[in-house]
N, C-alpha and C positions, 0 to 999 in steps of 0.2 A: 504493501499498501503509500511505504514514505520514493520508494523509486518513479510511480505514479505522477504522486504528488511533485512530485525533484520536474519528470516534463512534463507533469501542467504550469508548475511555475517556473523553467525555463520557456517554454513555447509563449506563458505569455507575457516574458521581458519583453522576448524575440520579437514579439509581432508588437506589442504597446512602442518600444524603441523606432522599431521602421513606419507601422505608423507615424510618431511623429515627423522621424528623415520625411518619407515619403510626401507631406503636408506638409514640410517647410522649402522641401526643393519643386513641392505642385504650382505656387508662386510664378506668373510670368511675367517679365520686362513687360510693361508699355511703351507706347510709343506716343507723338502728344495728341493723338485721336480715339487713345482710352486701345489701341489693339496689339494684342500679345508682336510681340519681335518674334519675325518665324528667318531661321538659316539659311534659305532660298532669295534672301532679298540684303539689299544695299539699305544702311541709314548713314543720316548724319544726327554724330556727336556735335548738341548746340548747348551755348554754355545757358544756364535759366535765368541766369542776371543780368541784365545787358548792359553795353558802358564798359568795357574790359574789353571787348574783341569779339570774334566771331565762333565758326567750328573749326575744328579737329583737322589739321593736316600733317603737311611734313616738311622738315624744312633743315640742307644742308649747311649746317650748324662750323663754321670756320673749316667750308671746304670739308668736309667728313662727304663722303661716298655707303657706304657702310659701316657704321649702322646710318641711320637717317637718325635726326629726331623727331618728336610728335612733338607738333607747339600747337598753339590757339592762335590762331588768326590773328594778324591786326585789325582787322578792321572789318567792322559788327555786320553788315550785312555779308559776306558769304559764309556758307554754309561748310564754309573750308571744302574735305576729301570726303566719300563714301567708305561705310564702314563695311565687311562684315561677319557674324560672329559664327563662331565653331566652340559646341561642349565640348569638354570633351565625352563625358555620354555619350557625345553624336544626337544627342537629341533635335528634331528639329523645330523646340521652341525655347526659347532665351529665357530662363527663368534666375530669379534671383539668388543669389549669394550660388551662385554654380561655376567652379571653374570653366575661363573661356578664349578661344583664342581672340584677336584682335586685330584684324588684316584689312590692312588699306588696299592692298589687289593680292593675288597668289602669292608673290613674294616679300611685301613691306610688311608683317608679322610683327605685334610689340613685343618687347619685348625689356628687363630691367635691364641698365649697360652697367657698367662695371659703376664702381663708387667712384664720382668726383674729385679730387684730397684740393686741388682750387676753391673750388666755393660749399663742398661737401654736402653735395646733392648726388642721389639715386634716379637718373634720369628714366624718361622711359625713350626706346629710339625703337627700328624698327627693321632688324636685320633676326629676330625671332624665326624660329620652324615650330610650324605647322604638326597639332599631333601627336604621338605617340610617352602619352604623359610620364611621367617619372623622373628622377632624379636629373637625369642631360636635360631635359627643357624643364624645368621646376621654374627660370626666369622667363615662361613663355605667356602664364599663364594670370587672370586677372578674374579677381572677379564684380561683378555691380551688383549695387547693395537700393535698398533703401535709405532714403537722408529727408529730412523733414517734406515728405509729399509728392520730395522730387526723387534722385538718382546722385550719388555717386560710384565712383570707380573706385577698384579697394584692388591692391597688392597683396593678399592671404592665401597663395596655392599652398591647396591639401592633395594636388595628386600623386604627393610621393610624406611616406607615414615614416619617414625615420631620415625627411634631410629636415636640417633649419631653420627654418625661411624666416623674413622681416612682416611688416605685418601692418603693412603703412596707407592707407588715404592717394591716391593723386590730388596735386593740387598745378597752380602754375609759379612757375619761381621766371621768377625778369628778367633774362641776362641779352648786357647788348638788348636789347631797345625786342628782344622776343620773350616770349611766353610761353617758355617751354617746358613739358610735362615731368614731372619727377613725385617721387613718397614727398607727403607732407602734413603737419599739421592740421593742415587749412584745406577742406575738399573741394574738389570744383564743382560746386553742385549741375547737372544736367539733363539732359531731353533728348529725346528719339526722334528724330523724321526720317521719315522713308523719303528713302530719292526715286524717283521716277523714272 
């Protein structure tokens, strides 16, 4: 009887844990029209707070070729470049707090660049590798989290169980007049607009 009770309790714990995880993962990220983001479409990542720049794009910073920096366009009217999302679990829906590759094109995948000692910043660049979640690609995974009724992008990958990672929001660091994306205590509040 005690072994049957143990199996029942184990099953109850497993299903309640699984249910909580599934329920948390079910919440889709929504675009400005309230529709779930889908992996087959392109989207612009736009700032919610206006007056400090436009959408996200790439830039050669100080003659970079690869990696190129992810920046916020200086012109507020610019939508930037469209991106696609690739969830680690190959879901067709982009979900809140789920590891994603973010890419401007098939070859311009976001990644956390090496620490920049001159500025004491961790910048976001575009020489990542899509897919293959694990230790070798841990720097290529970002999450979209809810933030004050909107969204923020966060670097806190969970695709590698034994890797030690930094968990920080993605914000803006102004350098030489360019609004570079970097890990920050102040997140860039964003919204998503479907690109037609």
